[in-house]
C-alpha positions as CSV (number, residue, x, y, z in Angstrom):
1,M,0.0,0.0,0.0
2,A,3.0,2.3,0.1
3,E,2.2,3.7,-3.3
4,M,-1.1,5.1,-2.2
5,N,0.4,7.8,0.0
6,G,0.7,11.5,-0.3
7,L,3.2,11.1,-3.2
8,H,0.8,9.0,-5.3
9,Y,0.3,11.6,-8.2
10,Y,4.0,12.4,-8.1
11,R,5.0,8.7,-8.3
12,L,2.7,8.2,-11.2
13,L,4.6,10.8,-13.2
14,G,8.0,9.8,-11.7
15,I,8.8,13.2,-10.3
16,N,9.6,14.7,-6.9
17,P,7.1,16.9,-5.0
18,D,9.2,20.0,-5.6
19,A,9.2,19.6,-9.4
20,D,8.5,22.7,-11.4
21,Q,5.8,23.0,-14.0
22,A,8.2,22.3,-16.9
23,A,9.3,19.1,-15.2
24,I,5.7,18.1,-14.6
25,A,4.9,18.6,-18.3
26,A,8.0,16.7,-19.5
27,A,7.3,13.8,-17.2
28,Y,3.7,13.6,-18.3
29,E,4.7,13.5,-22.0
30,Q,7.3,10.8,-21.3
31,Q,4.7,8.6,-19.4
32,R,2.0,9.4,-22.0
33,Q,4.2,7.8,-24.7
34,R,3.9,4.4,-23.1
35,Y,0.2,4.4,-24.0
36,T,0.2,5.2,-27.7
37,P,-2.4,3.2,-29.8
38,D,0.2,1.1,-31.5
39,R,1.5,-0.1,-28.1
40,L,-2.0,-1.0,-27.0
41,A,-2.8,-2.9,-30.3
42,E,-1.4,-6.3,-29.4
43,L,-2.7,-6.5,-25.9
44,D,-5.8,-8.5,-25.1
45,D,-9.0,-6.9,-23.8
46,E,-8.1,-7.3,-20.1
47,L,-4.7,-5.7,-20.4
48,Q,-6.0,-3.0,-22.6
49,A,-8.5,-2.1,-19.9
50,V,-5.7,-2.0,-17.3
51,A,-3.6,0.2,-19.5
52,R,-6.6,2.6,-20.1
53,N,-7.2,2.8,-16.4
54,R,-3.6,3.7,-15.7
55,L,-3.7,6.3,-18.5
56,A,-6.8,7.8,-16.9
57,E,-4.9,8.0,-13.6
58,L,-2.0,9.7,-15.3
59,E,-4.4,12.2,-16.9
60,R,-6.0,13.0,-13.5
61,A,-2.6,13.4,-11.9
62,Y,-1.5,15.8,-14.7
63,Q,-4.7,17.8,-14.5
64,V,-4.2,18.4,-10.8
65,L,-0.4,18.9,-10.7
66,S,-0.3,21.2,-13.8
67,D,-2.8,23.6,-12.2
68,P,-1.0,25.6,-9.4
69,E,-4.1,26.0,-7.2
70,R,-5.3,22.5,-7.6
71,R,-1.8,21.2,-6.9
72,R,-1.6,23.3,-3.7
73,Q,-4.9,21.9,-2.5
74,Y,-3.8,18.4,-3.4
75,D,-0.5,18.9,-1.5
76,I,-2.4,20.1,1.5
77,S,-4.8,17.2,1.4
78,Q,-2.0,14.7,1.2
79,G,0.0,16.4,4.0
80,L,2.8,17.5,1.8
81,I,2.5,21.1,2.8
82,K,0.7,22.8,5.7
83,P,-2.4,25.0,5.2
84,A,-2.4,28.6,6.3
85,Q,-3.3,28.8,10.0
86,P,-6.9,29.8,10.7
87,P,-7.7,32.6,13.1
88,A,-7.9,31.7,16.7
89,R,-11.3,30.5,17.9
90,R,-12.9,29.8,21.1
91,S,-12.6,26.5,22.8
92,L,-15.3,23.9,22.2
93,S,-17.7,23.0,24.8
94,Q,-17.7,19.3,25.9
95,R,-20.9,18.7,23.9
96,E,-19.4,20.3,20.8
97,A,-16.2,18.3,21.2
98,I,-18.2,15.1,21.4
99,N,-20.3,15.9,18.4
100,A,-17.2,16.9,16.4
101,F,-15.5,13.6,17.3
102,I,-18.5,11.6,16.1
103,F,-18.7,13.6,12.9
104,A,-15.0,13.1,12.2
105,F,-15.2,9.4,12.9
106,L,-18.1,9.0,10.5
107,A,-16.4,11.1,7.8
108,V,-13.2,9.1,8.0
109,G,-15.2,5.9,7.6
110,L,-17.1,7.2,4.6
111,V,-13.9,8.4,2.9
112,A,-12.3,5.0,3.5
113,A,-15.2,3.2,2.1
114,V,-15.2,5.4,-1.1
115,W,-11.5,5.0,-1.5
116,M,-11.7,1.2,-1.2
117,F,-14.4,1.1,-3.8
118,T,-12.9,3.4,-6.3
119,N,-9.4,2.0,-6.0
120,R,-10.1,-1.7,-5.7
121,D,-8.3,-2.3,-9.0
122,T,-5.2,-0.5,-7.8
123,I,-5.3,-2.3,-4.5
124,S,-5.2,-5.7,-6.1
125,G,-2.7,-4.6,-8.7
126,Q,-3.1,-8.1,-10.2
127,A,-3.8,-8.5,-13.9
128,M,-2.7,-11.7,-15.5
129,G,-3.4,-11.9,-19.2
130,E,-2.9,-15.0,-21.3
131,V,-1.3,-14.4,-24.7
132,N,0.7,-16.4,-27.3
133,R,3.2,-14.4,-29.3
134,P,7.0,-14.6,-29.8
135,A,9.1,-12.9,-27.1
136,P,11.3,-10.2,-28.6
137,N,14.9,-11.2,-28.2
138,F,17.2,-8.7,-26.6
139,T,20.9,-8.4,-25.8
140,A,21.8,-5.9,-23.0
141,P,24.5,-5.0,-20.6
142,E,24.2,-7.0,-17.4
143,L,24.4,-5.0,-14.1
144,R,27.3,-7.0,-12.8
145,G,29.3,-7.1,-16.0
146,G,29.2,-8.6,-19.4
147,T,26.0,-9.0,-21.5
148,I,22.8,-11.0,-21.2
149,E,20.8,-12.3,-24.2
150,L,17.3,-13.7,-23.8
151,A,17.8,-16.3,-26.6
152,Q,20.5,-18.1,-24.6
153,Y,17.8,-19.4,-22.2
154,R,15.8,-21.3,-24.7
155,G,14.7,-24.5,-23.1
156,K,13.9,-22.8,-19.8
157,V,10.8,-21.0,-18.6
158,V,11.9,-17.3,-18.4
159,L,10.3,-14.7,-16.2
160,V,11.2,-11.2,-17.5
161,N,10.4,-8.6,-15.0
162,F,10.5,-4.8,-15.9
163,W,11.1,-2.6,-12.9
164,G,12.7,0.6,-11.5
165,T,14.1,1.7,-8.1
166,W,11.4,4.4,-7.7
167,C,8.5,1.8,-8.1
168,E,7.0,0.8,-4.7
169,P,5.3,-2.5,-6.0
170,C,8.7,-3.4,-7.7
171,K,10.4,-3.2,-4.3
172,R,7.7,-5.3,-2.6
173,E,7.9,-8.1,-5.1
174,L,11.7,-8.4,-5.1
175,P,11.8,-11.0,-2.3
176,A,9.3,-13.2,-4.2
177,L,11.3,-13.0,-7.3
178,Q,14.5,-13.9,-5.5
179,Q,12.8,-16.7,-3.6
180,A,11.5,-18.2,-6.9
181,Y,14.9,-17.9,-8.5
182,E,16.6,-19.7,-5.7
183,Q,14.0,-22.4,-5.4
184,F,13.3,-23.2,-9.1
185,A,16.5,-22.2,-11.0
186,D,17.7,-25.8,-11.0
187,Q,14.3,-27.0,-12.2
188,G,14.3,-24.8,-15.3
189,L,13.3,-21.3,-14.3
190,M,15.3,-18.2,-15.2
191,V,14.4,-14.8,-13.8
192,I,15.7,-11.7,-15.6
193,G,15.1,-8.3,-14.2
194,V,15.0,-5.5,-16.8
195,N,15.9,-2.2,-15.2
196,L,14.5,0.9,-17.0
197,T,17.9,2.5,-16.8
198,D,17.1,5.3,-19.2
199,D,14.3,6.4,-16.7
200,E,16.6,5.9,-13.8
201,R,19.1,8.4,-15.2
202,V,16.3,10.9,-15.9
203,Q,15.6,10.8,-12.1
204,G,19.2,11.2,-11.1
205,Q,19.9,7.5,-10.3
206,T,23.2,5.8,-11.3
207,I,24.0,2.3,-12.3
208,E,26.0,2.1,-9.1
209,G,23.0,3.2,-7.2
210,V,20.8,0.5,-8.8
211,A,23.4,-2.1,-7.8
212,A,23.4,-0.8,-4.2
213,F,19.6,-0.8,-4.2
214,L,19.4,-4.5,-5.2
215,A,22.1,-5.5,-2.7
216,Q,19.8,-4.4,0.1
217,Y,17.4,-7.0,-1.1
218,G,19.9,-9.8,-1.7
219,V,19.0,-10.0,-5.4
220,T,21.3,-12.4,-7.3
221,Y,19.3,-13.1,-10.5
222,P,20.5,-11.4,-13.7
223,I,19.7,-7.7,-14.3
224,A,19.6,-6.4,-17.8
225,L,20.1,-2.7,-18.2
226,D,17.7,-1.1,-20.7
227,V,19.9,1.9,-21.2
228,D,18.1,3.3,-24.3
229,G,14.6,2.1,-23.6
230,K,14.5,-0.3,-26.6
231,I,13.7,-3.4,-24.6
232,T,10.8,-1.6,-22.9
233,E,9.6,-0.4,-26.3
234,A,9.8,-3.9,-27.8
235,Y,7.7,-5.4,-25.0
236,R,5.2,-2.5,-24.9
237,V,5.6,-2.1,-21.2
238,F,3.0,0.2,-19.5
239,P,2.9,0.6,-15.7
240,L,5.6,-0.9,-13.5
241,P,6.1,-3.6,-12.6
242,T,5.2,-5.6,-15.6
243,S,6.3,-9.3,-16.0
244,F,6.3,-11.7,-18.9
245,F,6.2,-15.5,-18.5
246,I,8.0,-17.0,-21.5
247,T,7.8,-20.6,-22.5
248,A,10.8,-22.9,-23.2
249,D,10.2,-22.4,-27.0
250,G,10.3,-18.6,-26.7
251,Q,6.6,-17.7,-26.6
252,I,5.1,-15.1,-24.3
253,R,2.3,-17.0,-22.5
254,Y,1.4,-14.6,-19.7
255,V,1.7,-10.9,-19.1
256,H,1.3,-9.8,-15.5
257,I,0.8,-6.1,-14.7
258,G,1.4,-5.3,-11.0
259,E,3.0,-6.9,-8.0
260,L,3.9,-10.6,-8.3
261,T,3.8,-13.0,-5.3
262,F,5.8,-16.2,-4.9
263,T,2.5,-18.1,-5.3
264,D,1.9,-16.4,-8.7
265,I,5.3,-17.3,-9.9
266,A,5.2,-20.9,-8.7
267,A,1.8,-21.5,-10.3
268,R,2.9,-20.2,-13.7
269,F,6.2,-22.1,-13.6
270,T,4.5,-25.3,-12.7
271,E,2.1,-24.9,-15.6
272,L,4.8,-23.9,-18.2
273,R,7.6,-26.2,-17.2
274,P,8.3,-28.6,-20.0
275,A,7.1,-32.2,-19.5
276,G,10.0,-34.3,-18.3
277,G,11.8,-31.4,-16.7
278,S,13.4,-31.6,-13.3
279,Q,11.1,-32.1,-10.4
């Protein structure tokens, strides 16, 4: 739930709360490019719906943050800045205090109920679409040195996970990805993390910083550095994290938008593992 805090709109656009209007506009345009019609064309209906919902969220975020007054009100509502202090007022009587408490309690309950209803898709964050198309091959620098090529893992089930250090769901799923890699690697599973390195650099992150970030989580599976965004473009990645389950013969079978759990990974690997593979 960490993503749904006072920084939510800023995280959607990948900017800091002190960003100026030019930075907000540039970030919006960059994010908007992920949702062009040609990128949506090959997705199934479910994933197109997820992408459209995320685009609508981006539009709402931009409409608020690009308007100085609406942005100020949003920042106040999210606790990012303090409102102007109201004039001093008399102390409440005991009866007034009790009534105010009851009203506040009911209001909080109502807001929570509305939020849960309107954000239930964001809460779950789980959209697993079944597809059947060739996985674009890629060769990229590997974080720890050398290069990594997808094609070299033919014969294995490959989980390609697109992520960034600024993405809260990406952080939360790292332990599950590492656990699956450790448990199933000798049974035919390969996990490849694809870091959106071009976006990392825009936000001031370095490759050394990415490596230090992963070290905190004990990640040992390979990390491909998408330094020019071409891998992300080839896979038509939308929100982060997005994961692709690729069969032993190189076909994308499942696309998962949102946070993965170990149970998700284990279920898909069990299904896709070639017959006769290691048990």
